[in-house]
Structures are given as structure tokens and as C-alpha cells.
MDAnalysis code that builds the backbone (N, CA, C; Angstrom):
import MDAnalysis as mda
import numpy as np

u = mda.Universe.empty(735, n_residues=245, atom_resindex=np.repeat(np.arange(245), 3), trajectory=True)
u.add_TopologyAttr("name", ["N", "CA", "C"] * 245)
u.add_TopologyAttr("resid", np.arange(1, 246))
u.add_TopologyAttr("resname", ["MET", "ALA", "TYR", "SER", "GLY", "GLY", "VAL", "ASP", "SER", "ALA", "VAL", "LEU", "LEU", "LYS", "VAL", "SER", "TYR", "ASP", "ILE", "LEU", "ALA", "GLU", "ASN", "THR", "LEU", "ALA", "VAL", "THR", "SER", "ASP", "SER", "PRO", "SER", "VAL", "PRO", "ARG", "SER", "GLU", "LEU", "GLU", "GLU", "ALA", "LYS", "LYS", "ILE", "ALA", "HIS", "GLU", "ILE", "GLY", "VAL", "ARG", "HIS", "LEU", "ILE", "ILE", "GLN", "THR", "ASP", "GLU", "VAL", "THR", "ASP", "ALA", "ASN", "TYR", "PHE", "GLN", "ASN", "PRO", "ALA", "ASP", "ARG", "CYS", "TYR", "PHE", "CYS", "LYS", "GLN", "GLU", "LEU", "TYR", "SER", "LYS", "LEU", "LYS", "GLN", "ILE", "SER", "GLU", "ARG", "GLU", "LYS", "ILE", "PRO", "TYR", "ILE", "ALA", "ASN", "GLY", "ILE", "ASN", "MET", "ASP", "ASP", "LEU", "GLY", "ASP", "TYR", "ARG", "PRO", "GLY", "LEU", "GLN", "ALA", "ALA", "ALA", "GLU", "LEU", "LYS", "VAL", "VAL", "SER", "PRO", "LEU", "ARG", "GLU", "ALA", "ASN", "PHE", "THR", "LYS", "GLN", "ASP", "VAL", "ARG", "ASN", "LEU", "ALA", "LYS", "MET", "LEU", "GLY", "LEU", "LYS", "ILE", "TRP", "ASP", "LYS", "PRO", "ALA", "SER", "PRO", "CYS", "LEU", "SER", "SER", "ARG", "ILE", "PRO", "TYR", "GLY", "ARG", "ARG", "VAL", "THR", "VAL", "GLU", "LYS", "LEU", "SER", "VAL", "ILE", "GLU", "LYS", "ALA", "GLU", "GLU", "PHE", "ILE", "LYS", "SER", "LEU", "ASN", "ILE", "ARG", "GLU", "VAL", "ARG", "VAL", "ARG", "HIS", "PHE", "ASP", "GLU", "MET", "ALA", "LYS", "ILE", "GLU", "THR", "THR", "GLN", "ASP", "ASP", "PHE", "TYR", "ILE", "ILE", "LYS", "ASN", "HIS", "PHE", "TYR", "GLU", "ILE", "GLU", "GLU", "GLN", "PHE", "LYS", "SER", "PHE", "GLY", "PHE", "GLU", "LYS", "ILE", "GLU", "TRP", "ALA", "GLU", "PHE", "LYS", "SER", "GLY", "SER", "LEU", "ASN", "ARG", "LEU", "ILE", "GLN", "LEU", "ARG"])
u.atoms.positions = np.array([
    [79.753, -69.168, 8.980],
    [78.595, -70.036, 8.906],
    [78.672, -70.911, 7.673],
    [78.600, -72.239, 7.874],
    [78.454, -73.154, 6.745],
    [77.001, -73.048, 6.305],
    [76.778, -72.337, 5.216],
    [75.426, -71.933, 4.832],
    [75.049, -72.557, 3.492],
    [74.050, -73.450, 3.512],
    [73.625, -74.138, 2.294],
    [72.441, -73.477, 1.619],
    [71.688, -72.683, 2.381],
    [70.453, -72.107, 1.851],
    [69.224, -72.871, 2.292],
    [69.436, -73.977, 3.033],
    [68.313, -74.699, 3.610],
    [67.772, -73.970, 4.826],
    [66.640, -74.423, 5.342],
    [65.980, -73.692, 6.422],
    [66.829, -73.673, 7.691],
    [67.564, -74.736, 7.989],
    [68.368, -74.775, 9.219],
    [69.469, -73.722, 9.203],
    [70.271, -73.748, 8.148],
    [71.387, -72.797, 8.097],
    [70.890, -71.374, 7.873],
    [69.737, -71.223, 7.206],
    [69.188, -69.882, 6.989],
    [68.717, -69.262, 8.301],
    [68.062, -70.052, 9.136],
    [67.623, -69.558, 10.446],
    [68.824, -69.153, 11.286],
    [69.820, -70.019, 11.325],
    [71.008, -69.715, 12.121],
    [71.714, -68.468, 11.588],
    [71.749, -68.343, 10.274],
    [72.388, -67.174, 9.668],
    [71.626, -65.891, 10.009],
    [70.319, -65.946, 9.926],
    [69.494, -64.781, 10.233],
    [69.695, -64.327, 11.678],
    [69.650, -65.279, 12.624],
    [69.824, -64.942, 14.043],
    [71.234, -64.407, 14.289],
    [72.210, -65.058, 13.680],
    [73.593, -64.621, 13.852],
    [73.782, -63.200, 13.330],
    [73.232, -62.925, 12.160],
    [73.388, -61.583, 11.587],
    [72.651, -60.533, 12.417],
    [71.460, -60.882, 12.927],
    [70.706, -59.933, 13.751],
    [71.485, -59.554, 15.007],
    [72.288, -60.487, 15.526],
    [73.033, -60.239, 16.766],
    [74.443, -59.704, 16.495],
    [75.120, -60.311, 15.516],
    [76.542, -60.000, 15.297],
    [76.808, -59.086, 14.101],
    [75.775, -58.875, 13.285],
    [75.887, -57.994, 12.120],
    [77.094, -58.345, 11.251],
    [78.002, -57.375, 11.033],
    [79.122, -57.583, 10.102],
    [80.127, -58.618, 10.604],
    [79.969, -59.071, 11.842],
    [80.849, -60.129, 12.350],
    [80.378, -61.530, 11.943],
    [79.337, -61.579, 11.135],
    [78.849, -62.849, 10.595],
    [79.237, -62.945, 9.129],
    [79.720, -64.101, 8.732],
    [80.088, -64.356, 7.345],
    [79.455, -65.670, 6.899],
    [78.653, -65.621, 5.849],
    [78.046, -66.830, 5.280],
    [78.956, -67.368, 4.183],
    [79.192, -68.673, 4.212],
    [80.025, -69.299, 3.183],
    [79.261, -70.496, 2.614],
    [79.105, -70.492, 1.307],
    [78.368, -71.552, 0.620],
    [79.293, -72.312, -0.315],
    [79.183, -73.618, -0.269],
    [79.981, -74.484, -1.137],
    [79.315, -74.616, -2.498],
    [80.125, -74.533, -3.544],
    [79.651, -74.778, -4.906],
    [80.450, -75.933, -5.490],
    [79.748, -76.959, -5.943],
    [80.387, -78.108, -6.578],
    [79.343, -78.793, -7.442],
    [79.723, -79.792, -8.254],
    [78.742, -80.490, -9.078],
    [77.637, -81.185, -8.283],
    [77.839, -81.385, -6.991],
    [76.816, -82.047, -6.182],
    [75.761, -81.084, -5.647],
    [75.899, -79.791, -5.977],
    [74.946, -78.772, -5.533],
    [74.077, -78.338, -6.720],
    [72.752, -78.518, -6.647],
    [71.879, -78.058, -7.732],
    [71.995, -76.556, -7.940],
    [71.953, -76.128, -9.211],
    [72.056, -74.690, -9.511],
    [70.911, -73.909, -8.862],
    [69.726, -74.497, -8.824],
    [68.581, -73.792, -8.236],
    [68.794, -73.551, -6.739],
    [69.438, -74.511, -6.045],
    [69.705, -74.342, -4.627],
    [70.740, -73.247, -4.385],
    [71.739, -73.202, -5.250],
    [72.769, -72.174, -5.113],
    [72.176, -70.783, -5.312],
    [71.321, -70.656, -6.319],
    [70.702, -69.352, -6.581],
    [69.787, -68.933, -5.439],
    [69.065, -69.883, -4.859],
    [68.195, -69.546, -3.734],
    [69.008, -69.146, -2.515],
    [70.146, -69.811, -2.308],
    [71.022, -69.446, -1.186],
    [71.509, -68.007, -1.346],
    [71.884, -67.647, -2.560],
    [72.315, -66.266, -2.826],
    [71.197, -65.273, -2.509],
    [70.004, -65.603, -2.948],
    [68.858, -64.707, -2.764],
    [68.546, -64.486, -1.287],
    [68.544, -65.568, -0.517],
    [68.214, -65.462, 0.906],
    [69.279, -64.661, 1.648],
    [70.547, -64.932, 1.344],
    [71.630, -64.189, 1.994],
    [71.522, -62.701, 1.676],
    [71.158, -62.387, 0.432],
    [71.002, -60.983, 0.032],
    [69.855, -60.333, 0.811],
    [68.760, -61.067, 0.973],
    [67.613, -60.527, 1.710],
    [67.960, -60.300, 3.181],
    [68.754, -61.192, 3.742],
    [69.182, -61.015, 5.135],
    [70.128, -59.832, 5.259],
    [70.964, -59.642, 4.239],
    [71.902, -58.529, 4.231],
    [73.306, -58.894, 4.659],
    [73.568, -60.176, 4.828],
    [74.843, -60.646, 5.332],
    [75.879, -60.744, 4.213],
    [77.146, -60.640, 4.571],
    [78.219, -60.869, 3.606],
    [78.250, -62.347, 3.259],
    [78.375, -62.629, 1.981],
    [78.207, -64.004, 1.513],
    [79.329, -64.370, 0.542],
    [80.064, -65.426, 0.887],
    [81.107, -65.949, 0.010],
    [80.661, -67.282, -0.569],
    [80.965, -67.489, -1.841],
    [80.738, -68.783, -2.482],
    [82.100, -69.344, -2.843],
    [82.374, -70.550, -2.362],
    [83.674, -71.157, -2.594],
    [83.513, -72.463, -3.379],
    [84.532, -72.823, -4.113],
    [84.540, -74.095, -4.830],
    [85.100, -75.178, -3.911],
    [84.392, -76.283, -3.823],
    [84.909, -77.439, -3.100],
    [85.122, -78.576, -4.102],
    [86.105, -79.404, -3.824],
    [86.559, -80.389, -4.813],
    [86.359, -81.826, -4.344],
    [85.291, -82.071, -3.603],
    [85.092, -83.425, -3.081],
    [84.952, -84.475, -4.187],
    [84.391, -84.082, -5.344],
    [84.162, -85.071, -6.406],
    [85.460, -85.567, -7.042],
    [86.575, -84.903, -6.769],
    [87.860, -85.366, -7.287],
    [88.603, -86.250, -6.286],
    [88.025, -86.408, -5.094],
    [88.641, -87.213, -4.040],
    [88.182, -88.665, -4.195],
    [89.139, -89.584, -4.358],
    [88.792, -91.000, -4.533],
    [87.984, -91.528, -3.357],
    [88.254, -91.024, -2.157],
    [87.504, -91.446, -0.980],
    [86.036, -91.047, -1.073],
    [85.746, -90.055, -1.909],
    [84.383, -89.569, -2.098],
    [83.721, -90.224, -3.301],
    [84.375, -90.152, -4.478],
    [83.684, -90.605, -5.681],
    [83.532, -92.124, -5.752],
    [84.303, -92.857, -4.945],
    [84.075, -94.300, -4.867],
    [82.824, -94.622, -4.044],
    [82.319, -93.615, -3.347],
    [81.015, -93.661, -2.693],
    [80.894, -94.732, -1.604],
    [81.804, -94.709, -0.633],
    [81.657, -95.604, 0.518],
    [80.528, -95.110, 1.424],
    [80.177, -95.903, 2.408],
    [79.088, -95.525, 3.306],
    [79.387, -94.240, 4.076],
    [80.674, -93.935, 4.274],
    [81.033, -92.700, 4.978],
    [81.437, -91.584, 4.011],
    [80.862, -91.602, 2.833],
    [81.161, -90.579, 1.823],
    [81.016, -89.161, 2.373],
    [79.970, -88.928, 3.140],
    [79.713, -87.572, 3.646],
    [80.846, -87.049, 4.527],
    [81.568, -87.955, 5.167],
    [82.691, -87.527, 5.998],
    [83.710, -86.773, 5.146],
    [84.033, -87.314, 3.981],
    [85.061, -86.707, 3.129],
    [84.567, -85.396, 2.511],
    [83.271, -85.323, 2.248],
    [82.693, -84.072, 1.746],
    [82.799, -82.974, 2.806],
    [82.371, -83.285, 4.022],
    [82.400, -82.281, 5.088],
    [83.823, -81.948, 5.507],
    [84.708, -82.916, 5.426],
    [86.105, -82.645, 5.739],
    [86.672, -81.616, 4.759],
    [86.334, -81.769, 3.491],
    [86.762, -80.798, 2.467],
    [86.170, -79.424, 2.743],
    [84.868, -79.384, 3.043],
    [84.205, -78.110, 3.300],
    [84.755, -77.425, 4.538],
    [84.792, -78.146, 5.659],
    [85.200, -77.515, 6.908],
    [86.681, -77.135, 6.911],
    [87.496, -77.874, 6.183],
    [88.912, -77.497, 6.071],
    [89.050, -76.156, 5.374],
    [88.233, -75.947, 4.345],
    [88.287, -74.660, 3.645],
    [87.692, -73.546, 4.494],
    [86.658, -73.862, 5.267],
    [86.092, -72.853, 6.162],
    [87.093, -72.466, 7.245],
    [87.866, -73.432, 7.683],
    [88.885, -73.138, 8.699],
    [89.920, -72.164, 8.144],
    [90.329, -72.354, 6.901],
    [91.269, -71.429, 6.267],
    [90.685, -70.021, 6.203],
    [89.385, -69.945, 5.854],
    [88.725, -68.637, 5.775],
    [88.618, -68.009, 7.155],
    [88.273, -68.801, 8.162],
    [88.126, -68.255, 9.521],
    [89.446, -67.707, 10.042],
    [90.533, -68.395, 9.715],
    [91.852, -67.909, 10.134],
    [92.215, -66.617, 9.406],
    [91.915, -66.567, 8.129],
    [92.215, -65.362, 7.355],
    [91.392, -64.167, 7.826],
    [90.116, -64.429, 8.152],
    [89.193, -63.362, 8.559],
    [89.249, -63.079, 10.058],
    [90.040, -63.912, 10.785],
    [90.132, -63.784, 12.243],
    [88.758, -63.943, 12.914],
    [88.016, -64.926, 12.440],
    [86.718, -65.280, 13.022],
    [86.906, -66.557, 13.837],
    [86.625, -66.517, 15.131],
    [86.985, -67.648, 16.001],
    [86.095, -68.881, 15.886],
    [84.870, -68.727, 15.371],
    [83.954, -69.862, 15.363],
    [83.454, -70.185, 13.954],
    [83.363, -71.466, 13.671],
    [82.699, -71.970, 12.470],
    [81.449, -72.698, 12.945],
    [80.307, -72.385, 12.354],
    [79.042, -72.970, 12.803],
    [78.328, -73.662, 11.649],
    [77.554, -74.686, 11.992],
    [76.692, -75.325, 11.008],
    [75.260, -75.380, 11.531],
    [74.339, -75.866, 10.703],
    [72.918, -75.856, 11.049],
    [72.375, -77.184, 11.526],
    [73.225, -78.039, 12.069],
    [72.775, -79.333, 12.578],
    [71.776, -79.133, 13.719],
    [70.645, -79.857, 13.660],
    [69.671, -79.795, 14.748],
    [69.513, -81.172, 15.389],
    [68.677, -81.276, 16.395],
    [68.565, -82.512, 17.163],
    [68.073, -83.683, 16.316],
    [67.181, -83.424, 15.372],
    [66.654, -84.503, 14.540],
    [67.733, -85.123, 13.662],
    [68.751, -84.335, 13.323],
    [69.829, -84.852, 12.477],
    [70.617, -85.952, 13.176],
    [70.558, -85.981, 14.490],
    [71.320, -86.973, 15.242],
    [70.706, -88.363, 15.147],
    [69.466, -88.433, 14.654],
    [68.790, -89.717, 14.565],
    [69.045, -90.458, 13.274],
    [69.790, -89.854, 12.331],
    [70.099, -90.498, 11.054],
    [71.591, -90.779, 10.990],
    [71.980, -91.533, 9.988],
    [73.395, -91.846, 9.800],
    [74.064, -90.654, 9.139],
    [74.916, -89.950, 9.861],
    [75.549, -88.733, 9.360],
    [77.036, -88.722, 9.695],
    [77.849, -89.369, 8.853],
    [79.290, -89.391, 9.107],
    [79.940, -88.012, 9.026],
    [79.244, -87.045, 8.402],
    [79.780, -85.688, 8.350],
    [79.924, -85.060, 9.721],
    [79.173, -85.563, 10.699],
    [79.281, -85.037, 12.056],
    [80.672, -85.274, 12.633],
    [81.301, -86.349, 12.228],
    [82.657, -86.633, 12.714],
    [83.632, -85.581, 12.210],
    [83.488, -85.191, 10.941],
    [84.356, -84.148, 10.383],
    [84.150, -82.835, 11.120],
    [82.906, -82.528, 11.454],
    [82.614, -81.301, 12.202],
    [83.282, -81.331, 13.571],
    [83.214, -82.474, 14.226],
    [83.828, -82.593, 15.556],
    [85.342, -82.446, 15.478],
    [85.952, -83.056, 14.468],
    [87.404, -83.005, 14.332],
    [87.909, -81.589, 14.096],
    [87.115, -80.788, 13.380],
    [87.541, -79.424, 13.071],
    [86.871, -78.397, 13.980],
    [86.258, -78.901, 15.059],
    [85.691, -78.045, 16.108],
    [84.638, -77.066, 15.566],
    [83.794, -77.564, 14.695],
    [82.664, -76.786, 14.181],
    [81.544, -76.856, 15.217],
    [80.957, -75.710, 15.535],
    [79.901, -75.666, 16.548],
    [78.531, -75.784, 15.887],
    [77.578, -76.299, 16.649],
    [76.207, -76.503, 16.155],
    [75.225, -75.851, 17.129],
    [74.999, -74.546, 17.011],
    [74.151, -73.838, 17.986],
    [72.728, -74.369, 18.088],
    [72.150, -74.813, 16.977],
    [70.779, -75.334, 17.035],
    [70.721, -76.610, 17.864],
    [71.714, -77.449, 17.705],
    [71.778, -78.677, 18.505],
    [72.005, -78.329, 19.975],
    [72.887, -77.387, 20.234],
    [73.172, -76.996, 21.618],
    [71.938, -76.417, 22.293],
    [71.052, -75.812, 21.490],
    [69.808, -75.243, 22.034],
    [68.673, -76.265, 22.046],
    [68.987, -77.526, 21.678],
    [67.990, -78.615, 21.647],
    [66.851, -78.344, 20.674],
    [67.160, -77.662, 19.575],
    [66.144, -77.383, 18.564],
    [65.916, -78.613, 17.681],
    [64.638, -78.984, 17.527],
    [64.259, -79.992, 16.548],
    [64.000, -79.297, 15.206],
    [63.753, -80.094, 14.183],
    [63.449, -79.507, 12.874],
    [62.193, -78.644, 12.942],
    [61.194, -79.112, 13.693],
    [59.963, -78.323, 13.803],
    [60.213, -77.016, 14.540],
    [61.073, -77.035, 15.557],
    [61.443, -75.791, 16.241],
    [62.078, -74.815, 15.266],
    [62.942, -75.339, 14.404],
    [63.625, -74.499, 13.417],
    [62.604, -73.874, 12.470],
    [61.668, -74.680, 11.991],
    [60.648, -74.153, 11.071],
    [59.775, -73.110, 11.756],
    [59.419, -73.353, 12.996],
    [58.602, -72.383, 13.733],
    [59.328, -71.054, 13.876],
    [60.626, -71.112, 14.197],
    [61.406, -69.890, 14.336],
    [61.574, -69.200, 12.997],
    [61.793, -69.989, 11.947],
    [61.940, -69.404, 10.610],
    [60.687, -68.634, 10.213],
    [59.542, -69.211, 10.502],
    [58.278, -68.537, 10.185],
    [58.131, -67.256, 10.996],
    [58.485, -67.318, 12.291],
    [58.396, -66.155, 13.168],
    [59.328, -65.041, 12.704],
    [60.491, -65.437, 12.159],
    [61.464, -64.448, 11.682],
    [61.132, -63.905, 10.296],
    [60.092, -64.459, 9.674],
    [59.665, -63.973, 8.366],
    [60.456, -64.534, 7.197],
    [61.135, -65.656, 7.408],
    [61.874, -66.272, 6.309],
    [60.897, -67.018, 5.403],
    [60.937, -66.701, 4.116],
    [59.981, -67.278, 3.158],
    [60.160, -68.787, 2.999],
    [61.322, -69.290, 3.338],
    [61.586, -70.715, 3.136],
    [61.302, -71.552, 4.376],
    [60.498, -71.041, 5.301],
    [60.267, -71.727, 6.564],
    [59.746, -73.159, 6.371],
    [59.011, -73.397, 5.257],
    [58.474, -74.742, 5.020],
    [59.173, -75.441, 3.854],
    [60.355, -74.977, 3.499],
    [61.088, -75.564, 2.379],
    [61.477, -77.009, 2.690],
    [61.247, -77.935, 1.755],
    [61.686, -79.323, 1.974],
    [63.203, -79.404, 2.070],
    [63.683, -80.397, 2.794],
    [65.125, -80.616, 2.871],
    [65.662, -80.955, 1.484],
    [66.908, -80.573, 1.232],
    [67.510, -80.840, -0.078],
    [68.980, -81.202, 0.098],
    [69.261, -82.446, 0.480],
    [70.662, -82.872, 0.615],
    [71.353, -82.906, -0.738],
    [72.658, -83.059, -0.728],
    [73.425, -82.986, -1.977],
    [73.003, -84.076, -2.952],
    [73.249, -83.837, -4.232],
    [72.826, -84.759, -5.279],
    [73.475, -86.132, -5.154],
    [74.650, -86.195, -4.558],
    [75.333, -87.485, -4.400],
    [74.535, -88.446, -3.535],
    [73.674, -87.915, -2.686],
    [72.882, -88.767, -1.793],
    [71.857, -89.591, -2.558],
    [71.696, -89.328, -3.852],
    [70.748, -90.099, -4.680],
    [71.398, -91.336, -5.294],
    [72.695, -91.501, -5.086],
    [73.426, -92.622, -5.689],
    [73.704, -93.659, -4.607],
    [73.286, -94.902, -4.791],
    [73.494, -95.931, -3.757],
    [74.972, -96.102, -3.427],
    [75.262, -96.329, -2.165],
    [76.639, -96.532, -1.732],
    [77.286, -97.663, -2.529],
    [78.538, -97.448, -2.864],
    [79.286, -98.445, -3.621],
    [79.271, -98.206, -5.118],
    [78.363, -97.367, -5.598],
    [78.322, -97.007, -7.017],
    [78.971, -95.632, -7.175],
    [79.865, -95.517, -8.101],
    [80.687, -94.316, -8.202],
    [79.867, -93.037, -8.410],
    [80.319, -92.002, -7.772],
    [79.747, -90.668, -7.972],
    [80.528, -89.999, -9.099],
    [79.837, -89.646, -10.170],
    [80.477, -88.960, -11.284],
    [79.740, -87.659, -11.567],
    [80.442, -86.739, -12.193],
    [79.822, -85.463, -12.556],
    [78.666, -85.700, -13.510],
    [78.812, -86.672, -14.404],
    [77.733, -86.972, -15.356],
    [76.475, -87.443, -14.632],
    [76.628, -88.341, -13.668],
    [75.464, -88.816, -12.909],
    [74.799, -87.674, -12.153],
    [75.600, -86.826, -11.524],
    [75.051, -85.706, -10.758],
    [74.270, -84.760, -11.654],
    [74.775, -84.532, -12.864],
    [74.088, -83.667, -13.817],
    [72.748, -84.269, -14.242],
    [72.737, -85.573, -14.478],
    [71.508, -86.258, -14.876],
    [70.477, -86.199, -13.754],
    [70.907, -86.436, -12.527],
    [69.989, -86.377, -11.383],
    [69.386, -84.985, -11.252],
    [70.228, -83.974, -11.393],
    [69.731, -82.588, -11.282],
    [68.675, -82.301, -12.344],
    [68.944, -82.679, -13.591],
    [67.986, -82.443, -14.677],
    [66.684, -83.207, -14.437],
    [66.821, -84.448, -13.975],
    [65.637, -85.270, -13.740],
    [64.767, -84.688, -12.633],
    [65.382, -84.249, -11.551],
    [64.606, -83.698, -10.442],
    [63.980, -82.361, -10.816],
    [64.694, -81.550, -11.576],
    [64.119, -80.278, -12.023],
    [62.908, -80.525, -12.920],
    [62.970, -81.576, -13.743],
    [61.828, -81.891, -14.601],
    [60.624, -82.303, -13.763],
    [60.849, -83.163, -12.765],
    [59.740, -83.582, -11.903],
    [59.164, -82.386, -11.152],
    [60.025, -81.500, -10.683],
    [59.539, -80.308, -9.971],
    [58.722, -79.396, -10.886],
    [59.020, -79.420, -12.183],
    [58.266, -78.591, -13.132],
    [56.816, -79.060, -13.259],
    [56.519, -80.261, -12.758],
    [55.156, -80.795, -12.769],
    [54.394, -80.395, -11.509],
    [54.930, -79.441, -10.768],
    [54.319, -78.919, -9.542],
    [54.437, -79.902, -8.374],
    [55.595, -80.555, -8.297],
    [55.922, -81.429, -7.172],
    [57.073, -80.782, -6.407],
    [56.877, -80.542, -5.125],
    [57.892, -79.827, -4.341],
    [58.984, -80.737, -3.826],
    [58.596, -81.926, -3.339],
    [59.563, -82.794, -2.684],
    [59.768, -84.051, -3.520],
    [60.991, -84.231, -4.013],
    [61.281, -85.362, -4.890],
    [62.737, -85.788, -4.733],
    [62.974, -87.070, -4.876],
    [64.324, -87.604, -5.012],
    [64.320, -88.522, -6.229],
    [65.297, -88.367, -7.089],
    [65.491, -89.304, -8.188],
    [66.728, -90.124, -7.848],
    [66.518, -91.371, -7.447],
    [67.619, -92.259, -7.083],
    [68.210, -92.848, -8.363],
    [69.524, -92.789, -8.487],
    [70.215, -93.203, -9.707],
    [70.780, -94.612, -9.542],
    [70.122, -95.588, -10.171],
    [70.593, -96.972, -10.145],
    [71.108, -97.349, -11.542],
    [72.052, -96.575, -12.027],
    [72.638, -96.770, -13.361],
    [71.557, -96.652, -14.436],
    [71.117, -97.773, -15.028],
    [70.137, -97.671, -16.117],
    [68.716, -97.445, -15.594],
    [68.507, -97.581, -14.281],
    [67.173, -97.393, -13.706],
    [67.118, -96.154, -12.821],
    [66.016, -95.429, -12.914],
    [65.755, -94.301, -12.015],
    [64.582, -94.656, -11.119],
    [64.726, -94.366, -9.838],
    [63.605, -94.527, -8.918],
    [63.165, -93.140, -8.467],
    [61.946, -92.791, -8.784],
    [61.397, -91.484, -8.419],
    [60.656, -91.623, -7.098],
    [61.047, -90.838, -6.121],
    [60.382, -90.853, -4.822],
    [59.690, -89.522, -4.592],
    [58.398, -89.578, -4.300],
    [57.614, -88.396, -3.942],
    [56.705, -88.772, -2.773],
    [56.032, -87.794, -2.212],
    [55.033, -88.096, -1.196],
    [53.844, -88.784, -1.867],
    [53.086, -89.530, -1.093],
    [51.918, -90.230, -1.648],
    [50.930, -89.251, -2.267],
    [50.846, -88.050, -1.714],
    [49.906, -87.053, -2.241],
    [50.216, -86.683, -3.682],
    [51.462, -86.897, -4.104],
    [51.855, -86.521, -5.461],
    [51.912, -87.709, -6.419],
    [51.532, -88.893, -5.949],
    [51.555, -90.066, -6.824],
    [50.680, -89.865, -8.066],
    [49.540, -89.191, -7.880],
    [48.624, -89.026, -9.009],
    [49.259, -88.179, -10.117],
    [50.133, -87.248, -9.724],
    [50.812, -86.425, -10.731],
    [51.772, -87.286, -11.547],
    [52.528, -88.140, -10.844],
    [53.434, -89.054, -11.537],
    [52.639, -89.962, -12.464],
    [51.534, -90.485, -11.983],
    [50.714, -91.391, -12.794],
    [50.162, -90.679, -14.027],
    [49.676, -89.463, -13.842],
    [49.080, -88.727, -14.955],
    [50.101, -88.298, -16.001],
    [51.350, -88.158, -15.579],
    [52.393, -87.687, -16.505],
    [53.434, -88.774, -16.792],
    [53.071, -90.034, -16.507],
    [54.098, -91.066, -16.562],
    [54.748, -91.207, -17.935],
    [53.950, -91.186, -18.993],
    [54.539, -91.371, -20.330],
    [55.447, -90.197, -20.699],
    [55.038, -89.012, -20.297],
    [55.870, -87.826, -20.513],
    [57.184, -87.946, -19.738],
    [57.085, -88.395, -18.486],
    [58.284, -88.594, -17.659],
    [59.177, -89.660, -18.275],
    [58.550, -90.747, -18.723],
    [59.311, -91.859, -19.301],
    [60.131, -91.408, -20.504],
    [59.519, -90.631, -21.380],
    [60.229, -90.137, -22.559],
    [61.371, -89.213, -22.169],
    [61.112, -88.335, -21.213],
    [62.142, -87.383, -20.785],
    [63.297, -88.119, -20.119],
    [62.971, -89.081, -19.290],
    [64.010, -89.819, -18.582],
    [64.831, -90.691, -19.529],
    [64.203, -91.177, -20.589],
    [64.963, -91.930, -21.599],
    [66.013, -91.034, -22.241],
    [65.662, -89.767, -22.443],
    [66.629, -88.825, -23.024],
    [67.779, -88.552, -22.070],
    [67.566, -88.808, -20.771],
    [68.632, -88.661, -19.779],
    [69.499, -89.917, -19.688],
    [69.069, -90.990, -20.351],
    [69.845, -92.227, -20.346],
    [69.279, -93.338, -19.490],
    [68.117, -93.124, -18.882],
    [67.491, -94.164, -18.072],
    [66.648, -95.080, -18.958],
    [66.787, -96.385, -18.752],
    [66.023, -97.354, -19.517],
    [64.772, -97.809, -18.792],
    [64.756, -97.628, -17.484],
    [63.629, -98.093, -16.679],
    [63.331, -97.090, -15.584],
    [62.056, -96.966, -15.223],
    [61.640, -96.046, -14.170],
    [60.762, -96.786, -13.166],
    [61.018, -96.554, -11.904],
    [60.121, -96.992, -10.842],
    [59.766, -95.763, -10.015],
    [58.673, -95.864, -9.263],
    [58.417, -94.787, -8.317],
    [57.956, -95.368, -6.999],
    [58.217, -94.618, -5.945],
    [57.930, -95.092, -4.595],
    [57.669, -93.898, -3.697],
    [57.191, -94.177, -2.501],
    [56.960, -93.101, -1.533],
    [58.299, -92.568, -1.040],
    [58.402, -91.259, -0.954],
    [59.633, -90.621, -0.476],
    [59.836, -90.909, 1.004],
    [61.063, -91.354, 1.321],
    [61.470, -91.544, 2.710],
    [62.882, -91.006, 2.854],
    [63.033, -89.990, 3.680],
    [64.349, -89.383, 3.867],
    [65.339, -90.419, 4.370],
    [66.539, -90.417, 3.756],
    [67.579, -91.339, 4.182],
    [67.326, -92.775, 3.781],
    [66.526, -93.004, 2.739],
    [66.184, -94.377, 2.366],
    [67.409, -95.185, 1.959],
    [68.397, -94.552, 1.337],
    [69.597, -95.285, 0.956],
    [70.453, -95.618, 2.176],
    [70.345, -94.806, 3.226],
    [71.076, -95.113, 4.464],
    [70.592, -96.411, 5.080],
    [69.299, -96.698, 4.922],
    [68.752, -97.914, 5.505],
    [69.302, -99.166, 4.849],
    [69.789, -99.024, 3.609],
    [70.371, -100.177, 2.928],
    [71.669, -100.624, 3.610],
    [72.347, -99.693, 4.297],
    [73.577, -100.043, 5.004],
    [73.291, -101.111, 6.050],
    [72.158, -100.976, 6.736],
    [71.823, -101.898, 7.824],
    [71.457, -103.280, 7.311],
    [71.160, -103.375, 5.993],
    [70.744, -104.656, 5.427],
    [71.929, -105.446, 4.890],
    [73.119, -104.837, 4.893],
    [74.285, -105.509, 4.343],
    [74.801, -106.596, 5.288],
])
């Protein structure tokens, strides 16, 4: 199982373990594009489920096809991940590699799906016609505490296409988002536009940003940002810029 610790892969992992027990293996990628808090939560959930859990290092940030940040950046990330999962599956004699793609994921620009197809990764949630809401409903029914957890794509998704992905930028984004979350905001994206940061939250949390703006401004200056904007959070907002080119 390609297991990130998000609600989709956690649901699939839970169901797989309930049915297949020790024949299920969770594998989580660790790289600079993965927030430390997400990695720790993935460990915790896997432990609660009781499944065997491997954490592997992936090296997508050293791949020029990735760090140059083309529009199909995710393809090279998933190609790196699934290639390593294939090696593990062969070593462990496990015939299937699965991911947590659901039907709603098909409506966004996701070049990583091509890598999954090339390496014959299966998507049981998609095959069962599960939407994101179906996944959350099942997660709640199964007693998973993260049933309402916001989506958390990799940190590289905060950098506009065409601007290089660097370990330094990823570290700054992680620190910035953790700071915003410390203000009791659950869902946030800090988009990295070099000297400018764009903070995206739901409209319900705008008042928190407004009330703490000077505090945020000072903290973000220490991260190297000279200017801050904020806007309503919209998943895949940088993907929409592709269509405007």
C-alpha cells in the first residue's frame, strides 16, 4: 500500500488489514517534500491499525525533471515512489501495489496517475466508485480519528510550476504552514512566490489571519518573505494557472 497517512490511504489500509492481516504492508515515502507532522501522524495511524509499516527514502528532489518543476512534476515523483514500491513488492512476493486514488481525484490535473498506470498500481477506491465523501463516511464508520482530516498534498505543490523546487523552499513552506496552524487553523496552504507568500485559508478563518496579521508578518519575514497576501483556499489553485498559459 502506498500509504501517506491521509484519509484515503488510511481507509484503504484499514480495510486491507482487516481482510488480509499480515499480507498487507504499508509503505510511506519520506523526503523533504513531506511535512514532519504528516509523517508522524502516518506512523501513529499505522500503529493503531496494527499493520506492518515501512518508511522509505525517496529522492525525487534530486531529479532534474522534478526540481525544475514542470507542469508534470508529479509524474516524476510518483514514478520514483512506485518504482521503489515495485522493488519492495518483488522482494516481499506481494503481487499488488495499491494507492488511495478515488473518483474525485480524476477531476483534477494529476500526472501521477500516468506513473501509476505504467507500473500497474491498482486503485481499489476508484474501482469501487468511491468519492471523497464516501471515503470519509467509511472512515468515520471504521472509527478512524482522521475521518475529517483536510487533504495535505506534498509541500512542492505550493510552488508555482516553472519555479525550482529546492529543499530550502520546502523547509520554509513547512515552517510557515506549521506557524499558521498554531493559530488554530486546520486547512492552510502557503504558496511560495519567491519573496512573496500567499496564505490560503477558508473564509471562516480569515478573521484569524486578520487578527494576527502583524504577528504573521513578522514571523514570515524571519522566513525570508518580504510580502504577504492572503486569499480563499482552493484546492489545486496552481493547477488552474496551467490553463491560463
